[in-house]
VOGU-3710 file (C-alpha; in Angstrom, 3 decimals, decimal comma):
1> mpfrtflfdl> 168,086/20,293/177,105  168,538/16,560/177,970  170,347/15,364/175,724  173,756/15,931/174,157  173,227/13,205/170,980  170,741/12,676/168,674  171,332/9,002/166,460  168,780/9,797/163,259  168,147/7,430/160,388  167,626/7,829/157,873
11> dgtlidhfaa> 165,064/6,718/154,942  161,715/7,159/156,415  162,949/9,868/158,916  165,725/12,097/157,203  164,011/11,242/152,899  162,078/10,260/151,680  163,766/7,180/148,629  160,657/4,964/148,242  160,638/5,723/144,143  163,980/4,831/144,070
21> ihrayahtlp> 164,253/2,337/146,243  161,104/0,413/144,326  162,519/1,466/140,461  165,386/-0,265/141,540  163,851/-3,444/142,585  161,083/-3,667/139,735  164,373/-3,153/137,223  166,344/-6,617/139,643  163,042/-8,752/139,969  161,546/-9,803/135,731
31> qlglpaptla> 165,721/-10,039/134,306  165,842/-13,149/137,624  161,959/-14,150/136,240  160,406/-12,920/139,449  157,177/-10,839/138,757  157,911/-6,623/139,713  157,015/-5,862/142,821  153,984/-3,505/143,511  155,208/0,490/145,601  153,657/-1,246/148,533
41> qvraavgggl> 155,288/-4,386/149,105  159,062/-2,546/148,493  156,751/0,073/151,710  156,516/-3,084/154,362  160,005/-4,956/152,988  162,616/-2,797/153,815  164,158/-1,647/156,788  166,957/-4,761/158,265  169,698/-4,350/154,898  169,262/-4,980/151,418
51> enamlnfvrp> 170,233/-8,316/151,809  167,105/-9,699/154,451  164,633/-7,291/152,872  165,324/-9,143/149,197  164,300/-12,732/150,884  161,281/-11,558/150,502  161,265/-11,414/147,018  163,329/-14,334/146,390  164,597/-17,720/147,649  167,983/-17,749/149,934
61> dqvaaavaiy> 170,175/-19,156/146,849  169,384/-16,182/144,871  169,734/-13,277/146,950  173,348/-12,571/146,036  172,688/-13,008/141,881  169,932/-10,099/143,268  171,812/-8,484/144,642  174,301/-8,361/141,882  171,863/-7,373/139,680  170,383/-4,051/142,445
71> rpywnatmlq> 172,976/-2,376/142,993  175,277/-1,306/140,422  171,402/-0,012/138,705  170,908/1,653/142,320  174,465/3,510/141,977  173,596/4,944/138,896  169,696/6,140/140,100  170,431/6,719/143,416  170,212/10,275/143,524  166,949/10,723/141,925
81> dvaalpgald> 163,763/10,822/143,344  165,239/11,186/146,436  163,631/13,869/148,889  164,634/15,859/152,148  161,017/14,960/154,767  159,559/18,301/156,294  161,294/19,701/158,864  164,641/16,943/158,408  167,067/20,428/156,970  165,565/21,945/160,342
91> ilralharga> 166,294/19,884/162,773  169,542/19,321/161,705  170,581/22,543/161,730  169,545/23,580/164,825  169,689/20,922/167,623  173,834/21,116/165,283  173,509/24,927/166,400  172,836/23,799/170,227  175,868/21,640/170,241  174,563/18,541/169,977
101> qlaiftnkhg> 176,319/15,864/168,231  174,420/14,466/165,661  175,096/11,288/163,450  173,197/9,452/160,581  172,810/5,458/161,601  170,964/3,252/158,915  170,656/-0,111/157,744  170,954/1,655/154,779  173,938/1,299/152,479  176,399/2,968/154,173
111> pssrliadhl> 178,452/4,700/150,584  174,637/5,930/149,793  174,198/7,308/153,017  176,876/9,498/153,145  176,198/10,049/149,494  172,549/10,935/149,855  173,456/13,091/153,093  176,285/15,085/150,783  172,998/15,738/147,374  171,382/16,745/150,176
121> gfspflqanl> 173,494/19,380/152,421  172,712/17,105/155,113  176,429/16,610/156,183  177,618/19,631/157,109  176,069/19,402/160,329  176,924/15,437/161,075  179,745/13,649/163,147  179,637/10,548/161,741  177,705/8,607/159,092  177,198/4,400/159,098
131> gaqdtawlkp> 174,808/2,012/157,404  174,984/-1,638/156,171  178,673/-3,248/154,968  180,700/-0,268/157,411  180,543/-2,761/159,913  179,604/-6,282/160,602  176,467/-5,691/162,466  172,754/-4,081/161,499  170,425/-2,477/163,429  170,035/-3,583/166,318
141> dpaftahlla> 172,513/-5,398/167,029  173,434/-3,109/169,663  176,940/-4,072/169,441  176,405/-1,064/165,702  175,239/0,715/168,438  178,187/0,837/170,709  180,510/0,852/167,937  178,917/4,292/166,901  178,816/5,919/170,811  182,309/4,546/170,663
151> qlhaeaattl> 183,050/6,676/167,826  180,748/9,647/168,720  182,821/10,034/172,561  178,958/9,810/173,694  177,305/7,650/176,310  173,639/6,376/176,604  172,990/7,925/178,935  172,576/11,412/176,894  171,488/9,873/173,694  168,410/10,134/171,584
161> mvgdspfdvq> 166,946/7,851/169,099  164,859/9,199/166,815  163,850/6,062/164,340  160,542/5,476/162,215  160,550/1,179/162,411  160,843/-1,355/164,922  164,108/-1,894/163,751  164,991/1,381/165,187  163,672/1,316/169,179  164,867/-1,752/169,354
171> aalnagfpcw> 168,821/-0,892/168,898  167,764/2,097/170,993  166,426/-0,458/173,929  169,179/-2,862/173,555  171,523/0,271/173,848  169,781/1,739/177,249  168,232/4,980/175,517  165,625/6,032/173,737  163,710/6,367/170,402  161,582/8,708/169,508
181> avttgthtaa> 159,779/7,790/167,140  158,105/9,572/163,913  155,934/8,239/161,221  156,800/9,659/157,918  157,327/5,775/157,064  156,629/2,581/157,371  155,371/2,311/160,854  152,031/3,464/162,363  151,663/4,500/165,681  150,118/1,952/167,337
191> eltaagatrv> 153,109/-0,084/165,943  155,773/1,815/167,517  154,355/2,534/170,641  154,215/-1,549/170,656  157,935/-1,374/169,302  158,121/0,952/172,699  159,346/3,767/171,221  159,450/6,772/174,818  157,371/8,706/171,783  155,402/8,862/168,156
201> fsdlpalqaa> 155,130/12,198/166,515  153,208/12,552/163,217  156,340/13,909/161,327  160,030/16,247/161,971  159,239/19,299/162,764  156,067/17,661/165,902  159,387/15,636/167,428  161,994/18,771/166,715  158,777/21,602/168,927  159,271/18,779/171,888
211> lges> 162,910/18,941/172,144  162,723/22,787/172,211  160,177/22,106/175,523  162,157/18,926/177,047
//
């Protein structure tokens, strides 16, 4: 296997959390006099961090107020309706057993990501779990990727990003390593290929099978 370090996105890659995210937006926006968004609208908005996603629904001067409503509700309800995607635990367990080092690398709120990883049983297989507000950066900023690789004492030459969005693909390309993408999140195979994904798979089991052949 040519890779020794694997960076996994969280939402849409390892977990399905869209029902809980949609519920939090539907709680937040009406309190600002705005209509509750549809699930499809929320799915299309997420990926670049909460504040950036909120800009799809509120004016820039409303973002702080929206986040102040969203965050406490999210903290209280985030573990409801969160599920590991098929193959998520299997691939983490198998790669860990092969001696690879694994990390979650997400634009989701870092403390939320770690709680979810604990809740779903991911954490024993991880060497790191970094997200929004853990640093000054978000994907695809190369400084964020460099920070994580330094923390892991990893080299780009033996690192693989596994994700579901152009944010993940661009983060990998900016850092000089490939991204293998899955279509279990918010983007199609055509969109991921156009973004520069090295390979695209229907789900994690298919990606894991390809790693076994590499």
